[in-house]
C-alpha positions in Angstrom: -6.4 12.4 -31.1 -8.3 11.4 -28.0 -6.8 11.0 -24.5 -6.4 7.2 -24.8 -4.5 7.7 -28.0 -2.3 10.4 -26.5 -1.5 8.1 -23.5 -0.7 5.1 -25.7 1.5 7.0 -28.1 3.4 9.3 -25.7 7.0 8.1 -25.5 10.2 9.7 -24.2 11.9 11.1 -27.3 15.7 11.8 -27.1 16.4 13.3 -30.5 14.7 16.6 -31.5 14.9 18.9 -34.5 17.0 21.8 -33.2 15.6 24.2 -35.9 12.0 23.7 -34.9 10.4 26.6 -32.9 7.1 26.8 -31.1 4.8 29.7 -31.7 3.5 31.9 -28.8 0.2 30.2 -29.2 1.7 26.8 -28.9 3.6 27.8 -25.8 0.4 29.2 -24.4 -1.3 25.8 -24.9 1.4 24.1 -22.9 1.3 26.6 -20.2 -2.5 26.3 -19.9 -2.2 22.5 -19.7 0.3 22.7 -16.9 -1.6 25.3 -14.9 -4.8 23.4 -15.0 -3.3 20.4 -13.3 -4.7 19.5 -9.9 -3.0 20.7 -6.7 -3.8 20.1 -3.1 -6.1 22.9 -1.7 -5.7 24.6 -5.1 -2.3 25.8 -3.9 -0.7 25.7 -7.4 2.6 25.2 -5.6 4.7 25.1 -8.8 6.6 27.5 -11.1 7.5 26.8 -14.7 10.6 28.2 -16.4 10.1 27.9 -20.1 13.5 28.1 -21.8 13.6 28.7 -25.6 16.9 30.7 -25.8 19.5 28.3 -27.2 22.3 29.9 -25.0 20.2 29.1 -21.9 19.4 25.6 -23.2 23.1 25.0 -23.8 23.9 25.9 -20.2 21.2 23.6 -19.0 22.6 20.8 -21.2 25.9 21.2 -19.5 24.1 20.9 -16.1 22.3 17.8 -17.4 25.3 15.6 -18.1 25.4 16.8 -21.7 22.1 15.2 -22.7 21.5 16.6 -26.2 17.7 16.9 -26.0 18.0 19.7 -23.4 19.6 21.9 -26.0 17.9 20.6 -29.2 14.3 20.6 -28.0 12.0 23.5 -29.1 11.5 24.3 -25.4 13.1 23.0 -22.2 10.8 23.5 -19.2 12.1 23.4 -15.7 9.3 22.6 -13.3 10.1 24.0 -9.8 8.2 23.5 -6.6 6.9 26.5 -4.6 7.7 25.6 -1.0 6.2 28.7 0.4 2.8 28.4 -1.4 1.1 27.4 1.9 1.9 30.8 3.5 -0.4 32.9 1.3 -3.7 31.2 0.6 -5.3 34.5 -0.4 -3.5 34.2 -3.8 -5.3 31.0 -4.8 -8.5 31.1 -2.8 -9.6 34.5 -3.9 -12.6 33.2 -5.7 -13.7 30.8 -3.0 -16.6 31.5 -0.6 -15.7 33.3 2.5 -16.2 30.4 4.8 -14.0 28.2 2.6 -11.3 30.9 2.6 -11.4 31.1 6.4 -11.3 27.4 6.9 -8.6 26.6 4.4 -6.6 29.7 5.4 -6.1 28.1 8.8 -5.8 24.5 7.7 -3.2 25.0 5.0 -0.3 26.6 7.0 -0.9 24.1 9.9 -0.9 21.1 7.5 2.2 22.0 5.5 4.1 24.5 7.6 4.7 22.0 10.3 5.9 19.3 8.0 8.6 20.2 5.5 8.8 16.7 4.1 5.1 16.6 3.3 5.4 20.1 1.8 8.1 19.0 -0.6 6.3 15.8 -1.4 3.3 17.8 -2.3 5.3 20.0 -4.6 6.7 16.9 -6.3 3.2 15.6 -6.8 2.0 18.9 -8.2 4.8 19.3 -10.8 4.3 15.7 -11.9 0.6 16.2 -12.6 1.5 19.4 -14.5 4.2 17.7 -16.5 1.9 14.9 -17.5 -0.7 17.4 -18.6 1.9 19.2 -20.7 3.2 15.9 -22.3 -0.3 14.7 -23.3 -1.2 18.2 -24.7 2.0 18.2 -26.6 1.3 14.8 -28.1 -2.2 16.0 -29.2 -0.4 19.0 -30.8 1.8 16.7 -32.9 4.9 17.2 -30.6 7.0 14.9 -28.6 8.5 15.1 -25.1 10.9 13.7 -22.6 10.6 14.1 -18.8 14.0 14.2 -17.1 15.5 14.0 -13.6 19.1 13.8 -14.9 20.4 17.2 -14.0 22.3 19.0 -11.2 19.7 20.9 -9.2 22.2 23.4 -7.8 23.6 24.2 -11.2 20.1 24.5 -12.8 19.0 26.8 -10.0 22.1 29.0 -10.6 21.5 29.2 -14.3 17.9 30.2 -14.0 18.1 32.3 -10.8 15.8 30.0 -8.8 15.8 30.7 -5.1 15.8 28.2 -2.3 12.0 28.2 -2.1 11.7 27.1 -5.7 13.8 23.9 -6.2 13.9 22.4 -9.7 12.1 19.1 -9.4 11.6 18.0 -13.0 12.8 19.0 -16.5 10.7 18.5 -19.6 11.9 18.8 -23.2 9.3 19.3 -25.9 9.7 19.6 -29.7 9.6 17.8 -33.0 11.1 14.4 -33.0 13.9 13.6 -35.5 13.9 9.9 -34.5 11.2 7.8 -32.9 11.6 6.7 -29.3 13.4 3.4 -28.7 11.2 0.3 -28.3 9.7 -0.2 -24.9 12.1 -2.2 -22.7 9.3 -4.3 -21.2 6.0 -3.6 -19.5 5.1 -5.4 -16.3 2.1 -7.6 -16.3 -1.1 -6.3 -14.8 -1.0 -8.7 -11.9 2.5 -7.4 -11.0 1.2 -3.9 -10.7 -2.5 -4.1 -9.6 -4.1 -5.5 -6.5 -7.9 -5.4 -5.8 -9.1 -4.5 -2.3 -6.0 -5.9 -0.6 -2.3 -5.9 -1.5 -1.4 -9.1 -3.1 -4.9 -10.0 -4.3 -4.6 -10.3 -8.1 -7.8 -11.3 -9.7 -7.2 -9.1 -12.7 -4.6 -10.5 -15.0 -3.2 -9.9 -18.5 -0.6 -8.1 -20.5 -0.6 -4.6 -22.0 0.4 -4.1 -25.7 4.1 -3.1 -26.0 3.6 -0.7 -29.0 
């Protein structure tokens, strides 16, 4: 399966085989995909909690308005931001040239430490890139997925022991689908989504295939 096929065939599946388990190797593949996602200044300002224990998943289901896929998926991944990543650039710049370490070591805390809104926005971007990588890799592996924001962040943090510097920003369920995803509810036309050179300029038109 190439990248285009994975993008076209990836859908949000709600019904997973609760008996299906992932091997350590498969989990490693998903971890690698997430960790290789791009982040600003290479901060890697995320933390992934991989939940495979059914008791933990059951608790997360209760904190996710009883959505069955949270408990039935082979793995439920909670993607948390790292809001203090900007404070210790030595962790992620250790292989950079000395002049880059010196420059970024000053820029990063000034850029993000003085702007908590930007810092949280950056964490949201980072976990989103990581989740997309994991979903596409999962599809290539013959698995399905469902990204979720329908959960109580405070309850999820309590269940998983996340501290205030690691807010849960996204949940991702991955496993073997028991039922296919529902049909698409309707894709917008290209001209509704795309402008060229100036907002509102729509020389590119057309429709994307629904299936």
